[in-house]
C-alpha positions in Angstrom: -74.2 -5.7 64.5 -74.7 -6.9 68.1 -72.0 -8.8 69.9 -72.5 -12.5 69.7 -71.4 -14.6 72.6 -71.2 -18.4 73.3 -70.7 -19.3 76.9 -70.0 -22.8 78.2 -70.3 -24.1 81.8 -68.7 -27.5 82.3 -69.8 -29.4 85.4 -67.8 -32.0 87.2 -70.2 -34.8 86.1 -69.5 -33.9 82.5 -72.7 -32.0 81.8 -72.2 -29.0 79.6 -74.4 -25.9 79.7 -74.3 -23.6 76.7 -75.6 -20.0 76.7 -75.9 -18.2 73.4 -76.4 -14.4 73.2 -76.7 -11.9 70.4 -78.4 -14.2 67.8 -81.9 -13.5 66.6 -84.4 -16.2 65.4 -82.9 -19.6 64.5 -79.4 -18.2 63.8 -78.3 -19.6 67.2 -79.1 -23.1 66.0 -76.8 -22.9 63.0 -74.1 -21.2 65.0 -74.0 -24.0 67.6 -74.8 -27.0 65.5 -71.2 -28.3 65.0 -70.3 -27.8 68.6 -73.5 -29.6 69.8 -72.9 -32.5 67.4 -69.3 -32.8 68.7 -70.3 -32.7 72.4 -73.0 -35.4 72.0 -76.8 -35.6 72.7 -78.6 -32.4 73.5 -81.0 -33.2 76.3 -82.7 -29.8 76.9 -82.9 -26.7 74.8 -84.5 -23.5 76.2 -85.1 -20.5 74.0 -84.4 -17.0 75.2 -86.5 -14.0 74.1 -83.9 -13.3 71.3 -85.0 -16.6 69.6 -88.4 -15.0 68.9 -87.0 -11.8 67.3 -87.1 -11.9 63.5 -84.2 -10.4 61.6 -85.0 -8.0 58.7 -84.9 -10.6 56.0 -87.2 -13.0 58.0 -89.6 -10.1 58.5 -89.7 -9.4 54.8 -90.3 -13.1 54.0 -93.0 -13.3 56.6 -94.8 -10.3 55.2 -94.5 -11.6 51.7 -95.9 -15.0 52.7 -98.8 -13.5 54.6 -99.7 -11.2 51.7 -99.6 -14.0 49.0 -102.9 -15.6 49.9 -104.7 -17.8 47.4 -108.3 -18.7 47.9 
């Protein structure tokens, strides 16, 4: 299992910048949801390349969904 890291940079004007590493797919959203809700409104969210990597169960679901085609 890869190391998972949450980094926060807090600026003098109160802006918080969050960096998430080690999460694949949408797992970063569920890992940070409570923190983001507590901090306030999220103004910008940029995805890293890790956000586009599917974990093994997501790959299986995607393959199953693609192979179950009804015409």
